[in-house]
N, C-alpha and C positions, 0 to 999 in steps of 0.2 A: 421066837422064831424068826425065820427070815425067808423069805422067797426073792431071786433075783433074776432078771431077764435083761439079755443083751440083745438089743434090737437094731438091726442093720438098717440105716437110713443116712441119707445127706440133709435131712431136715430135722435133725435132732433138737436143736436149739427152738426152732420153731413148734414144734410139739410139745416141747417142755413147757413153754411159756404159754402155749395155749390152754394146756391141761390145768396149770395153776391159775390161768385167769378163769377160767371156768369155775373151779372149784372155790376161788376166792368168795364167790358170793353167798356161800352157805359155810365154809369150812375157814379153818387157819392156814395161810399159806404165806410162804416167803420163796421168792426166786428172782434169779437175774439171768442173763443169757446162757450161762453154763450149769447152773445147778438150781435145783427147786425142793421144796419139802411141801407137802400137804398133810395135815394132821386130821385123821378121821376119828371116830368117836373113842376107840381104843387101840388105834394103829397109827402107822405114818407110812406114807411113800415118799421115798427120796429119789430124785431124778438128777442124772450127770449126762450133760451133751458132750459128744465129741465130735469132731468132723465127719466121721463115717457111722456112727452108731449112738444109741440113747440107751443108757443104763438105767434100769428102774429097780428098786429095792424095796420091799415091804416089810416093815418090822411090825410083828403083831405078837399077842401074848401066847396064842395057840394056834393049832392047825385048823379048826373051824373058821376062826377070823381070816386067815389066808385063804381057805376055800372060799369064803364070801367075798373077798376084796381083789383076789386075781382076775376074776372075769370083769368085775366093775372096770378096774383100771385098764384092762386090755381093751374092753368095747368101747370106752372112751377115747383111747388111744388111736383106734382103727377108724372111729367115727371122724376125727381130726386129720387122719391119713387117708382119707378116701380116694387120693390119686394113686396110692401105691398099697401093695398087699405087704403087710409086716408080718415076719415070723417072730411070734411071742412066744417063747418057750420058758416057763418058770422052772428053776432050780432051787429047791430047798436046802437050806443049812440046819 
């Protein structure tokens, strides 16, 4: 299963890198200025930065894992974006 959010922000690259650096202390991560990946226990979050938005995709084996990870990713992202209010609306495929 997959949940995706496209978040309007001019700071997409900054937030992507902050999130990946933050999680790299405990989880396997890979990132550059435009793309990132964080491997959670049974799921992965993929980040893609553009000039005006950040796309986040969580790929998980089931809805329960998405239910658990969507708020975790959103909460961390909002913490790094404390100077702006982000609209984070997950869409499941």
